[in-house]
KEKOLFI-450300 format. One record per residue (C-alpha): residue number from 1; residue in three letters; x, y, z. Coordinates in nm, 4 decimals. Layout:
BEGIN
<node><num>NUM</num><residuo>ALA</residuo><east>X</east><north>Y</north><up>Z</up></node>
...
END
This chain:
BEGIN
<node><num>1</num><residuo>MET</residuo><east>-2.8269</east><north>0.4763</north><up>0.5507</up></node>
<node><num>2</num><residuo>ARG</residuo><east>-2.5020</east><north>0.4264</north><up>0.3635</up></node>
<node><num>3</num><residuo>GLN</residuo><east>-2.1945</east><north>0.3900</north><up>0.5801</up></node>
<node><num>4</num><residuo>LEU</residuo><east>-1.8487</east><north>0.5361</north><up>0.5353</up></node>
<node><num>5</num><residuo>GLN</residuo><east>-1.5592</east><north>0.2994</north><up>0.4724</up></node>
<node><num>6</num><residuo>PRO</residuo><east>-1.2720</east><north>0.3956</north><up>0.7055</up></node>
<node><num>7</num><residuo>ASP</residuo><east>-1.0341</east><north>0.1493</north><up>0.5339</up></node>
<node><num>8</num><residuo>SER</residuo><east>-1.0959</east><north>0.2911</north><up>0.1857</up></node>
<node><num>9</num><residuo>ILE</residuo><east>-0.8279</east><north>0.4897</north><up>0.0041</up></node>
<node><num>10</num><residuo>ILE</residuo><east>-1.0982</east><north>0.7528</north><up>-0.0596</up></node>
<node><num>11</num><residuo>PRO</residuo><east>-1.0834</east><north>1.0215</north><up>0.2131</up></node>
<node><num>12</num><residuo>LEU</residuo><east>-1.3751</east><north>1.0211</north><up>0.4559</up></node>
<node><num>13</num><residuo>TYR</residuo><east>-1.4805</east><north>1.3769</north><up>0.3666</up></node>
<node><num>14</num><residuo>VAL</residuo><east>-1.5040</east><north>1.2762</north><up>-0.0016</up></node>
<node><num>15</num><residuo>GLN</residuo><east>-1.7161</east><north>0.9754</north><up>0.0922</up></node>
<node><num>16</num><residuo>LEU</residuo><east>-1.9481</east><north>1.2000</north><up>0.2934</up></node>
<node><num>17</num><residuo>LYS</residuo><east>-1.9707</east><north>1.4447</north><up>0.0007</up></node>
<node><num>18</num><residuo>ASP</residuo><east>-2.0636</east><north>1.1599</north><up>-0.2319</up></node>
<node><num>19</num><residuo>ILE</residuo><east>-2.3381</east><north>1.0391</north><up>0.0022</up></node>
<node><num>20</num><residuo>ILE</residuo><east>-2.4927</east><north>1.3862</north><up>0.0295</up></node>
<node><num>21</num><residuo>LYS</residuo><east>-2.4645</east><north>1.4392</north><up>-0.3477</up></node>
<node><num>22</num><residuo>SER</residuo><east>-2.6301</east><north>1.1036</north><up>-0.4163</up></node>
<node><num>23</num><residuo>ASP</residuo><east>-2.9148</east><north>1.1841</north><up>-0.1774</up></node>
<node><num>24</num><residuo>ILE</residuo><east>-2.9708</east><north>1.5189</north><up>-0.3537</up></node>
<node><num>25</num><residuo>GLU</residuo><east>-2.9647</east><north>1.3614</north><up>-0.7016</up></node>
<node><num>26</num><residuo>ALA</residuo><east>-3.2019</east><north>1.0840</north><up>-0.5916</up></node>
<node><num>27</num><residuo>GLY</residuo><east>-3.4471</east><north>1.3346</north><up>-0.4450</up></node>
<node><num>28</num><residuo>ILE</residuo><east>-3.4027</east><north>1.1986</north><up>-0.0936</up></node>
<node><num>29</num><residuo>MET</residuo><east>-3.2844</east><north>1.5445</north><up>0.0097</up></node>
<node><num>30</num><residuo>LYS</residuo><east>-3.4850</east><north>1.8142</north><up>-0.1666</up></node>
<node><num>31</num><residuo>PRO</residuo><east>-3.4140</east><north>2.1797</north><up>-0.2586</up></node>
<node><num>32</num><residuo>GLY</residuo><east>-3.4653</east><north>2.4068</north><up>0.0396</up></node>
<node><num>33</num><residuo>GLN</residuo><east>-3.4394</east><north>2.1196</north><up>0.2882</up></node>
<node><num>34</num><residuo>LYS</residuo><east>-3.2161</east><north>2.1640</north><up>0.5919</up></node>
<node><num>35</num><residuo>ILE</residuo><east>-2.9426</east><north>1.9036</north><up>0.6271</up></node>
<node><num>36</num><residuo>PRO</residuo><east>-2.8396</east><north>1.7537</north><up>0.9635</up></node>
<node><num>37</num><residuo>THR</residuo><east>-2.6154</east><north>1.9699</north><up>1.1810</up></node>
<node><num>38</num><residuo>GLU</residuo><east>-2.2400</east><north>1.9149</north><up>1.1979</up></node>
<node><num>39</num><residuo>PHE</residuo><east>-2.2841</east><north>1.7445</north><up>1.5342</up></node>
<node><num>40</num><residuo>GLU</residuo><east>-2.5573</east><north>1.5175</north><up>1.3989</up></node>
<node><num>41</num><residuo>LEU</residuo><east>-2.3443</east><north>1.4189</north><up>1.0982</up></node>
<node><num>42</num><residuo>CYS</residuo><east>-2.0532</east><north>1.3436</north><up>1.3302</up></node>
<node><num>43</num><residuo>GLU</residuo><east>-2.2776</east><north>1.1151</north><up>1.5342</up></node>
<node><num>44</num><residuo>MET</residuo><east>-2.4383</east><north>0.9514</north><up>1.2301</up></node>
<node><num>45</num><residuo>TYR</residuo><east>-2.1101</east><north>0.8599</north><up>1.0617</up></node>
<node><num>46</num><residuo>SER</residuo><east>-1.8707</east><north>0.8426</north><up>1.3594</up></node>
<node><num>47</num><residuo>ILE</residuo><east>-1.6366</east><north>1.1011</north><up>1.2103</up></node>
<node><num>48</num><residuo>SER</residuo><east>-1.4692</east><north>1.4185</north><up>1.3312</up></node>
<node><num>49</num><residuo>ARG</residuo><east>-1.6215</east><north>1.7633</north><up>1.3025</up></node>
<node><num>50</num><residuo>ARG</residuo><east>-1.3254</east><north>1.8675</north><up>1.0871</up></node>
<node><num>51</num><residuo>THR</residuo><east>-1.4134</east><north>1.5956</north><up>0.8349</up></node>
<node><num>52</num><residuo>VAL</residuo><east>-1.7752</east><north>1.7105</north><up>0.8266</up></node>
<node><num>53</num><residuo>ARG</residuo><east>-1.6784</east><north>2.0758</north><up>0.7882</up></node>
<node><num>54</num><residuo>THR</residuo><east>-1.4460</east><north>1.9980</north><up>0.4972</up></node>
<node><num>55</num><residuo>ALA</residuo><east>-1.7185</east><north>1.8052</north><up>0.3149</up></node>
<node><num>56</num><residuo>ILE</residuo><east>-1.9820</east><north>2.0718</north><up>0.3779</up></node>
<node><num>57</num><residuo>SER</residuo><east>-1.7505</east><north>2.3584</north><up>0.2791</up></node>
<node><num>58</num><residuo>GLU</residuo><east>-1.6702</east><north>2.1941</north><up>-0.0546</up></node>
<node><num>59</num><residuo>LEU</residuo><east>-2.0379</east><north>2.1276</north><up>-0.1255</up></node>
<node><num>60</num><residuo>ILE</residuo><east>-2.1093</east><north>2.4954</north><up>-0.0538</up></node>
<node><num>61</num><residuo>GLU</residuo><east>-1.8304</east><north>2.5971</north><up>-0.2949</up></node>
<node><num>62</num><residuo>GLU</residuo><east>-1.9821</east><north>2.3670</north><up>-0.5587</up></node>
<node><num>63</num><residuo>GLY</residuo><east>-2.3197</east><north>2.5370</north><up>-0.5141</up></node>
<node><num>64</num><residuo>LEU</residuo><east>-2.5055</east><north>2.2337</north><up>-0.3802</up></node>
<node><num>65</num><residuo>LEU</residuo><east>-2.5456</east><north>2.3651</north><up>-0.0257</up></node>
<node><num>66</num><residuo>ASP</residuo><east>-2.6127</east><north>2.7080</north><up>0.1216</up></node>
<node><num>67</num><residuo>ARG</residuo><east>-2.5213</east><north>2.8037</north><up>0.4783</up></node>
<node><num>68</num><residuo>LYS</residuo><east>-2.7596</east><north>3.0534</north><up>0.6409</up></node>
<node><num>69</num><residuo>GLN</residuo><east>-2.6272</east><north>3.2308</north><up>0.9485</up></node>
<node><num>70</num><residuo>GLY</residuo><east>-2.8096</east><north>3.1219</north><up>1.2610</up></node>
<node><num>71</num><residuo>LYS</residuo><east>-3.0389</east><north>2.8835</north><up>1.0716</up></node>
<node><num>72</num><residuo>GLY</residuo><east>-2.8243</east><north>2.6000</north><up>0.9410</up></node>
<node><num>73</num><residuo>THR</residuo><east>-2.7207</east><north>2.4555</north><up>0.6059</up></node>
<node><num>74</num><residuo>PHE</residuo><east>-2.9743</east><north>2.3902</north><up>0.3306</up></node>
<node><num>75</num><residuo>ILE</residuo><east>-2.9938</east><north>2.2176</north><up>-0.0060</up></node>
<node><num>76</num><residuo>THR</residuo><east>-2.9593</east><north>2.4873</north><up>-0.2713</up></node>
<node><num>77</num><residuo>THR</residuo><east>-3.2679</east><north>2.5675</north><up>-0.4754</up></node>
<node><num>78</num><residuo>PRO</residuo><east>-3.1762</east><north>2.5690</north><up>-0.8483</up></node>
<node><num>79</num><residuo>LYS</residuo><east>-3.1858</east><north>2.9154</north><up>-1.0014</up></node>
<node><num>80</num><residuo>ILE</residuo><east>-3.4501</east><north>2.9950</north><up>-1.2603</up></node>
<node><num>81</num><residuo>GLN</residuo><east>-3.2897</east><north>3.0526</north><up>-1.5994</up></node>
<node><num>82</num><residuo>ALA</residuo><east>-3.4455</east><north>3.3136</north><up>-1.8261</up></node>
<node><num>83</num><residuo>LYS</residuo><east>-3.3226</east><north>3.4633</north><up>-2.1514</up></node>
<node><num>84</num><residuo>PHE</residuo><east>-3.3939</east><north>3.8195</north><up>-2.2597</up></node>
<node><num>85</num><residuo>GLY</residuo><east>-3.4367</east><north>3.8259</north><up>-2.6348</up></node>
<node><num>86</num><residuo>PRO</residuo><east>-3.6713</east><north>4.0014</north><up>-2.8773</up></node>
<node><num>87</num><residuo>SER</residuo><east>-3.9562</east><north>3.7608</north><up>-2.8015</up></node>
<node><num>88</num><residuo>VAL</residuo><east>-4.1229</east><north>3.7573</north><up>-2.4611</up></node>
<node><num>89</num><residuo>LEU</residuo><east>-4.1864</east><north>3.4534</north><up>-2.2452</up></node>
<node><num>90</num><residuo>GLY</residuo><east>-4.4369</east><north>3.4868</north><up>-1.9653</up></node>
<node><num>91</num><residuo>PHE</residuo><east>-4.3560</east><north>3.3739</north><up>-1.6132</up></node>
<node><num>92</num><residuo>THR</residuo><east>-4.5659</east><north>3.0590</north><up>-1.6587</up></node>
<node><num>93</num><residuo>GLU</residuo><east>-4.3645</east><north>2.9550</north><up>-1.9641</up></node>
<node><num>94</num><residuo>ILE</residuo><east>-4.0322</east><north>3.0325</north><up>-1.7931</up></node>
<node><num>95</num><residuo>CYS</residuo><east>-4.1248</east><north>2.8155</north><up>-1.4948</up></node>
<node><num>96</num><residuo>LYS</residuo><east>-4.2322</east><north>2.5264</north><up>-1.7150</up></node>
<node><num>97</num><residuo>LEU</residuo><east>-3.9009</east><north>2.5410</north><up>-1.9027</up></node>
<node><num>98</num><residuo>ASN</residuo><east>-3.7279</east><north>2.5132</north><up>-1.5643</up></node>
<node><num>99</num><residuo>ASN</residuo><east>-3.9518</east><north>2.2264</north><up>-1.4460</up></node>
<node><num>100</num><residuo>LEU</residuo><east>-4.1078</east><north>2.4471</north><up>-1.1783</up></node>
<node><num>101</num><residuo>ARG</residuo><east>-4.4730</east><north>2.4941</north><up>-1.0868</up></node>
<node><num>102</num><residuo>PRO</residuo><east>-4.5823</east><north>2.8567</north><up>-1.1424</up></node>
<node><num>103</num><residuo>SER</residuo><east>-4.8394</east><north>3.0399</north><up>-0.9346</up></node>
<node><num>104</num><residuo>SER</residuo><east>-4.9208</east><north>3.4008</north><up>-0.8496</up></node>
<node><num>105</num><residuo>LYS</residuo><east>-5.0923</east><north>3.6140</north><up>-0.5885</up></node>
<node><num>106</num><residuo>LEU</residuo><east>-5.2782</east><north>3.9286</north><up>-0.6897</up></node>
<node><num>107</num><residuo>VAL</residuo><east>-5.1780</east><north>4.2429</north><up>-0.4983</up></node>
<node><num>108</num><residuo>GLU</residuo><east>-5.3319</east><north>4.5199</north><up>-0.7094</up></node>
<node><num>109</num><residuo>GLN</residuo><east>-5.5742</east><north>4.5386</north><up>-1.0036</up></node>
<node><num>110</num><residuo>ARG</residuo><east>-5.7106</east><north>4.8852</north><up>-1.0684</up></node>
<node><num>111</num><residuo>GLN</residuo><east>-5.7488</east><north>5.1818</north><up>-1.2987</up></node>
<node><num>112</num><residuo>ILE</residuo><east>-5.4860</east><north>5.4557</north><up>-1.2650</up></node>
<node><num>113</num><residuo>SER</residuo><east>-5.3961</east><north>5.7834</north><up>-1.4360</up></node>
<node><num>114</num><residuo>ALA</residuo><east>-5.0821</east><north>5.8073</north><up>-1.6462</up></node>
<node><num>115</num><residuo>THR</residuo><east>-4.7876</east><north>5.9816</north><up>-1.4822</up></node>
<node><num>116</num><residuo>SER</residuo><east>-4.5351</east><north>6.1519</north><up>-1.7084</up></node>
<node><num>117</num><residuo>LYS</residuo><east>-4.3131</east><north>5.8411</north><up>-1.6865</up></node>
<node><num>118</num><residuo>LEU</residuo><east>-4.5931</east><north>5.6033</north><up>-1.7830</up></node>
<node><num>119</num><residuo>ALA</residuo><east>-4.7250</east><north>5.8391</north><up>-2.0499</up></node>
<node><num>120</num><residuo>GLU</residuo><east>-4.3846</east><north>5.8425</north><up>-2.2173</up></node>
<node><num>121</num><residuo>ALA</residuo><east>-4.3419</east><north>5.4650</north><up>-2.1918</up></node>
<node><num>122</num><residuo>LEU</residuo><east>-4.6873</east><north>5.3903</north><up>-2.3336</up></node>
<node><num>123</num><residuo>ASN</residuo><east>-4.7016</east><north>5.6833</north><up>-2.5768</up></node>
<node><num>124</num><residuo>VAL</residuo><east>-5.0244</east><north>5.8239</north><up>-2.4320</up></node>
<node><num>125</num><residuo>PRO</residuo><east>-5.1152</east><north>6.1676</north><up>-2.2900</up></node>
<node><num>126</num><residuo>VAL</residuo><east>-5.0474</east><north>6.2421</north><up>-1.9250</up></node>
<node><num>127</num><residuo>ASN</residuo><east>-5.3500</east><north>6.1560</north><up>-1.7054</up></node>
<node><num>128</num><residuo>SER</residuo><east>-5.4777</east><north>5.9001</north><up>-1.9579</up></node>
<node><num>129</num><residuo>SER</residuo><east>-5.6687</east><north>5.6086</north><up>-1.8101</up></node>
<node><num>130</num><residuo>LEU</residuo><east>-5.4482</east><north>5.3012</north><up>-1.7621</up></node>
<node><num>131</num><residuo>VAL</residuo><east>-5.4827</east><north>4.9544</north><up>-1.6111</up></node>
<node><num>132</num><residuo>ALA</residuo><east>-5.2344</east><north>4.8512</north><up>-1.3401</up></node>
<node><num>133</num><residuo>ILE</residuo><east>-5.1828</east><north>4.4920</north><up>-1.2245</up></node>
<node><num>134</num><residuo>ARG</residuo><east>-4.9356</east><north>4.3985</north><up>-0.9525</up></node>
<node><num>135</num><residuo>ARG</residuo><east>-4.8714</east><north>4.0364</north><up>-0.8593</up></node>
<node><num>136</num><residuo>ILE</residuo><east>-4.6317</east><north>3.8229</north><up>-0.6588</up></node>
<node><num>137</num><residuo>MET</residuo><east>-4.4925</east><north>3.5434</north><up>-0.8734</up></node>
<node><num>138</num><residuo>LEU</residuo><east>-4.4058</east><north>3.2104</north><up>-0.7129</up></node>
<node><num>139</num><residuo>ALA</residuo><east>-4.2091</east><north>2.9097</north><up>-0.8371</up></node>
<node><num>140</num><residuo>ASP</residuo><east>-4.2846</east><north>2.5888</north><up>-0.6490</up></node>
<node><num>141</num><residuo>GLU</residuo><east>-4.4644</east><north>2.8104</north><up>-0.3942</up></node>
<node><num>142</num><residuo>VAL</residuo><east>-4.1528</east><north>3.0232</north><up>-0.3302</up></node>
<node><num>143</num><residuo>PRO</residuo><east>-4.1898</east><north>3.4005</north><up>-0.3983</up></node>
<node><num>144</num><residuo>VAL</residuo><east>-3.9327</east><north>3.4980</north><up>-0.6614</up></node>
<node><num>145</num><residuo>MET</residuo><east>-4.0655</east><north>3.8173</north><up>-0.8231</up></node>
<node><num>146</num><residuo>MET</residuo><east>-4.2964</east><north>4.1153</north><up>-0.7829</up></node>
<node><num>147</num><residuo>ASP</residuo><east>-4.4465</east><north>4.1921</north><up>-1.1235</up></node>
<node><num>148</num><residuo>TYR</residuo><east>-4.6042</east><north>4.5297</north><up>-1.2040</up></node>
<node><num>149</num><residuo>ALA</residuo><east>-4.7678</east><north>4.5677</north><up>-1.5451</up></node>
<node><num>150</num><residuo>VAL</residuo><east>-4.9417</east><north>4.8823</north><up>-1.6723</up></node>
<node><num>151</num><residuo>PHE</residuo><east>-5.1616</east><north>4.8608</north><up>-1.9822</up></node>
<node><num>152</num><residuo>THR</residuo><east>-5.3197</east><north>5.1195</north><up>-2.2069</up></node>
<node><num>153</num><residuo>ASP</residuo><east>-5.6961</east><north>5.1644</north><up>-2.1876</up></node>
<node><num>154</num><residuo>ALA</residuo><east>-5.7317</east><north>4.9326</north><up>-2.4886</up></node>
<node><num>155</num><residuo>TYR</residuo><east>-5.6772</east><north>4.6506</north><up>-2.2388</up></node>
<node><num>156</num><residuo>ASN</residuo><east>-5.9280</east><north>4.7677</north><up>-1.9790</up></node>
<node><num>157</num><residuo>PHE</residuo><east>-6.1053</east><north>4.4308</north><up>-2.0061</up></node>
<node><num>158</num><residuo>LEU</residuo><east>-5.8306</east><north>4.3063</north><up>-1.7727</up></node>
<node><num>159</num><residuo>LEU</residuo><east>-6.0033</east><north>4.4868</north><up>-1.4865</up></node>
<node><num>160</num><residuo>GLN</residuo><east>-6.2813</east><north>4.2285</north><up>-1.5072</up></node>
<node><num>161</num><residuo>GLU</residuo><east>-6.0544</east><north>3.9258</north><up>-1.5311</up></node>
<node><num>162</num><residuo>ASN</residuo><east>-5.9483</east><north>3.6994</north><up>-1.2450</up></node>
<node><num>163</num><residuo>MET</residuo><east>-5.5758</east><north>3.7632</north><up>-1.2197</up></node>
<node><num>164</num><residuo>ASP</residuo><east>-5.5198</east><north>3.5693</north><up>-0.8988</up></node>
<node><num>165</num><residuo>ASN</residuo><east>-5.3122</east><north>3.2635</north><up>-0.9930</up></node>
<node><num>166</num><residuo>HIS</residuo><east>-5.3875</east><north>3.3077</north><up>-1.3644</up></node>
<node><num>167</num><residuo>SER</residuo><east>-5.1430</east><north>3.3683</north><up>-1.6493</up></node>
<node><num>168</num><residuo>LEU</residuo><east>-5.1632</east><north>3.7307</north><up>-1.7624</up></node>
<node><num>169</num><residuo>TYR</residuo><east>-5.0400</east><north>3.6665</north><up>-2.1156</up></node>
<node><num>170</num><residuo>ALA</residuo><east>-5.2668</east><north>3.3627</north><up>-2.1587</up></node>
<node><num>171</num><residuo>THR</residuo><east>-5.5619</east><north>3.5771</north><up>-2.0493</up></node>
<node><num>172</num><residuo>ILE</residuo><east>-5.4743</east><north>3.8421</north><up>-2.3078</up></node>
<node><num>173</num><residuo>LYS</residuo><east>-5.4233</east><north>3.5863</north><up>-2.5854</up></node>
<node><num>174</num><residuo>ALA</residuo><east>-5.7656</east><north>3.4384</north><up>-2.5112</up></node>
<node><num>175</num><residuo>LYS</residuo><east>-5.9171</east><north>3.7806</north><up>-2.5892</up></node>
<node><num>176</num><residuo>ARG</residuo><east>-5.6785</east><north>3.9160</north><up>-2.8512</up></node>
<node><num>177</num><residuo>ASP</residuo><east>-5.4789</east><north>3.7563</north><up>-3.1312</up></node>
<node><num>178</num><residuo>VAL</residuo><east>-5.1440</east><north>3.9093</north><up>-3.0352</up></node>
<node><num>179</num><residuo>SER</residuo><east>-4.7835</east><north>3.8038</north><up>-2.9976</up></node>
<node><num>180</num><residuo>PHE</residuo><east>-4.5524</east><north>3.9710</north><up>-2.7505</up></node>
<node><num>181</num><residuo>MET</residuo><east>-4.2197</east><north>4.1332</north><up>-2.8350</up></node>
<node><num>182</num><residuo>ARG</residuo><east>-3.9799</east><north>4.3257</north><up>-2.6157</up></node>
<node><num>183</num><residuo>GLN</residuo><east>-3.9129</east><north>4.6817</north><up>-2.7357</up></node>
<node><num>184</num><residuo>ARG</residuo><east>-3.6935</east><north>4.8314</north><up>-2.4631</up></node>
<node><num>185</num><residuo>LYS</residuo><east>-3.5394</east><north>4.6724</north><up>-2.1570</up></node>
<node><num>186</num><residuo>SER</residuo><east>-3.3131</east><north>4.7799</north><up>-1.8730</up></node>
<node><num>187</num><residuo>ILE</residuo><east>-3.1807</east><north>4.5865</north><up>-1.5743</up></node>
<node><num>188</num><residuo>GLN</residuo><east>-3.0282</east><north>4.7293</north><up>-1.2584</up></node>
<node><num>189</num><residuo>THR</residuo><east>-2.9608</east><north>4.6283</north><up>-0.8999</up></node>
<node><num>190</num><residuo>VAL</residuo><east>-3.1840</east><north>4.7736</north><up>-0.6274</up></node>
<node><num>191</num><residuo>PHE</residuo><east>-3.2573</east><north>4.6837</north><up>-0.2666</up></node>
<node><num>192</num><residuo>ALA</residuo><east>-3.5868</east><north>4.5648</north><up>-0.1204</up></node>
<node><num>193</num><residuo>ASP</residuo><east>-3.8031</east><north>4.8179</north><up>0.0606</up></node>
<node><num>194</num><residuo>SER</residuo><east>-4.0330</east><north>4.7116</north><up>0.3447</up></node>
<node><num>195</num><residuo>ALA</residuo><east>-4.3301</east><north>4.6270</north><up>0.1197</up></node>
<node><num>196</num><residuo>GLN</residuo><east>-4.1196</east><north>4.4240</north><up>-0.1240</up></node>
<node><num>197</num><residuo>ALA</residuo><east>-3.9503</east><north>4.2467</north><up>0.1660</up></node>
<node><num>198</num><residuo>GLN</residuo><east>-4.2868</east><north>4.1499</north><up>0.3122</up></node>
<node><num>199</num><residuo>TYR</residuo><east>-4.4328</east><north>4.0199</north><up>-0.0128</up></node>
<node><num>200</num><residuo>LEU</residuo><east>-4.1171</east><north>3.8392</north><up>-0.1254</up></node>
<node><num>201</num><residuo>GLU</residuo><east>-4.0387</east><north>3.7041</north><up>0.2226</up></node>
<node><num>202</num><residuo>ILE</residuo><east>-3.6878</east><north>3.8488</north><up>0.2307</up></node>
<node><num>203</num><residuo>PRO</residuo><east>-3.5096</east><north>4.0958</north><up>0.4624</up></node>
<node><num>204</num><residuo>VAL</residuo><east>-3.5369</east><north>4.4704</north><up>0.4015</up></node>
<node><num>205</num><residuo>GLY</residuo><east>-3.2370</east><north>4.5761</north><up>0.1939</up></node>
<node><num>206</num><residuo>TYR</residuo><east>-3.2045</east><north>4.2388</north><up>0.0217</up></node>
<node><num>207</num><residuo>PRO</residuo><east>-3.0590</east><north>4.2727</north><up>-0.3321</up></node>
<node><num>208</num><residuo>LEU</residuo><east>-3.3109</east><north>4.2622</north><up>-0.6153</up></node>
<node><num>209</num><residuo>LEU</residuo><east>-3.2832</east><north>4.2844</north><up>-0.9920</up></node>
<node><num>210</num><residuo>LEU</residuo><east>-3.5132</east><north>4.5519</north><up>-1.1327</up></node>
<node><num>211</num><residuo>SER</residuo><east>-3.6117</east><north>4.4828</north><up>-1.4916</up></node>
<node><num>212</num><residuo>GLN</residuo><east>-3.8011</east><north>4.7626</north><up>-1.6704</up></node>
<node><num>213</num><residuo>GLY</residuo><east>-3.9321</east><north>4.7919</north><up>-2.0230</up></node>
<node><num>214</num><residuo>THR</residuo><east>-4.2181</east><north>4.7987</north><up>-2.2685</up></node>
<node><num>215</num><residuo>VAL</residuo><east>-4.3763</east><north>4.5096</north><up>-2.4537</up></node>
<node><num>216</num><residuo>VAL</residuo><east>-4.5256</east><north>4.5530</north><up>-2.8001</up></node>
<node><num>217</num><residuo>SER</residuo><east>-4.7177</east><north>4.3358</north><up>-3.0445</up></node>
<node><num>218</num><residuo>SER</residuo><east>-4.5835</east><north>4.2101</north><up>-3.3775</up></node>
<node><num>219</num><residuo>THR</residuo><east>-4.7534</east><north>4.5140</north><up>-3.5350</up></node>
<node><num>220</num><residuo>MET</residuo><east>-4.5634</east><north>4.7411</north><up>-3.2884</up></node>
<node><num>221</num><residuo>GLU</residuo><east>-4.8736</east><north>4.8254</north><up>-3.0861</up></node>
<node><num>222</num><residuo>ILE</residuo><east>-4.7621</east><north>4.9111</north><up>-2.7328</up></node>
<node><num>223</num><residuo>ILE</residuo><east>-4.9221</east><north>4.6548</north><up>-2.5019</up></node>
<node><num>224</num><residuo>HIS</residuo><east>-4.7800</east><north>4.7355</north><up>-2.1616</up></node>
<node><num>225</num><residuo>TYR</residuo><east>-4.5018</east><north>4.8808</north><up>-1.9528</up></node>
<node><num>226</num><residuo>GLY</residuo><east>-4.3564</east><north>4.6437</north><up>-1.6969</up></node>
<node><num>227</num><residuo>GLU</residuo><east>-4.1405</east><north>4.6416</north><up>-1.3859</up></node>
<node><num>228</num><residuo>GLN</residuo><east>-4.0197</east><north>4.3189</north><up>-1.2295</up></node>
<node><num>229</num><residuo>HIS</residuo><east>-3.8429</east><north>4.3151</north><up>-0.8942</up></node>
<node><num>230</num><residuo>ILE</residuo><east>-3.6626</east><north>3.9809</north><up>-0.9001</up></node>
<node><num>231</num><residuo>VAL</residuo><east>-3.5053</east><north>3.8125</north><up>-0.5980</up></node>
<node><num>232</num><residuo>GLY</residuo><east>-3.1410</east><north>3.8282</north><up>-0.7006</up></node>
<node><num>233</num><residuo>ASP</residuo><east>-3.0279</east><north>3.4840</north><up>-0.5877</up></node>
<node><num>234</num><residuo>LYS</residuo><east>-3.3170</east><north>3.2960</north><up>-0.7494</up></node>
<node><num>235</num><residuo>PHE</residuo><east>-3.2670</east><north>3.3926</north><up>-1.1154</up></node>
<node><num>236</num><residuo>VAL</residuo><east>-2.9979</east><north>3.3703</north><up>-1.3803</up></node>
<node><num>237</num><residuo>LEU</residuo><east>-3.0715</east><north>3.6172</north><up>-1.6609</up></node>
<node><num>238</num><residuo>TYR</residuo><east>-2.9155</east><north>3.5677</north><up>-2.0039</up></node>
<node><num>239</num><residuo>ILE</residuo><east>-2.9101</east><north>3.8676</north><up>-2.2357</up></node>
END
């Protein structure tokens, strides 16, 4: 363990900040890991609680640490960066671009009838047969999104596919020679209901980003309508 230098012209709180930063950058302290308590840091480095609090507060302001009421202070998990443009990247591709390991858990995979909202989005008659797939998307095993995709009956082969921990777009591309383009998209802030809170492991009422829209092929065939409930503090969306 590195020691502080009381005789240095560098303030003790800055030295402590530098040690914590170095441990984060070196991977000694990992995202999501709880750091020692203020009391423990005082004991470890023989410094005052005020010095520790100053160092921790500045690291929180810099976005490296996150204080959770009643739980402690944790290393911040980097936010997933995603850009909304005309082309569509699947969750697997987004995670790989952010050096994260993607996975998913299947919640729902069934045939449904088109409501008026879905009929309009997919340009099909009301009560048409559709395919609905709902999954929880995880990055490095942390739930970050609930994804709900509804396909026209032309994609009913998806009902027979294993969608648990498998890329949806890769599955489609293996069956069809299609590219994915975004046709319409909207984003708004909503708050987690009890089901979303349970699946995403967040409190009820936690802020979410709701992204809604349709995805089409390069020939403008409507492929699916999608809704993504995204944990607000885990994503940065560029439009």
